[in-house]
N, C-alpha and C positions, 0 to 999 in steps of 0.2 A: 507473519506471525513469530519468527525468530526473535527478532527487536522487541515485540510487544511482550512475548513471554520473558526475556531478559529483564525487561524495564519492570514488570509487576513482581518476578520473584526478587529482584534487589531491593525495590522499594516496599515491598510486602513480604512475602515470603513463597519458598519454592511451592508450598501446598496450594494456596491461593493462586498462584499462576498455574499448576497443573488444573485446578477446577475451571479457570478461566479458560483454558485451550479446548477441555472437553465441553464446553458451553458454549465455545465460538464454532466447534464443529457441529453443533445442533443448528446453529442460528446461520451460518455461512457457507457457501459454496468456495473451492478454493481450486485455483487454475494451476496448471503446470508452467513451469519454466523451462524451455527448451534450450537445446543447443545453440540454436540461431539467436536466441535473446542474449545468451552470453557473450557469444563472438560480436555481436553489435555494441554490447555494453562495454566491451575491452576497448571501443575507440573514444571512450570517456566526454560523452556527448556534454554530460555535468561534471561538475565538481566532484561529487561522491558518487563513488561505484554503485552502491544502494541505489541512488536515484535512478542511475542508468538501467539498473534492471528492472526497478519498477515501472519505469517509462516503457521500454521496450517488450516487456511484458504485457503491458497495458495495449499496446499498438497491436502485438500479435494475436491477443483476443478479443478486440475491437472493444475495448472497455470505454464507456462514456466519461467516465469520472474519475481521476486519480485524487484522492485524500490525503491530504500533506499537512505537518505542523508547520512546513516551510515554504510557501509557495514561491517566492522569490528565486529559488533554486530552480525552479521548472521555468524555461522558455519554450513554449509549443503553442500552436494554433490547432493542434491534431486531436488533444485531449483537454477536456475542461479541467484545469486544476482547482480545487476548492480545499478549504480548510474543514474539518469536522462538524462546525456551526453552520456554516454555509450549506454543508450537504445535509444537514439535518433541516435546515430553512427550506431546501429544494424538495425533500421528500414530503414536508409537513404540506406545501404549496401543492404536491402533485395528489394528495387525497381527497 
């Protein structure tokens, strides 16, 4: 959420970013990032540390999908890596 907040606040403004966060808290559940996740992430499996955090947090919480703008950065068979459009298609198919 930190990255999303940053992008919204820089692209639009802080007030809209604040409202976005409040709305997100109503719509989504958030999971904790543990010390083990950070320790695993330090080993730099991926190019960007943030990608390591997302990957290991997903593994730690048995997440089915990791949604990203840059699928090529993730090489894994343990978690399904999708972009937002693919995820929406999956959700719509499941209805």
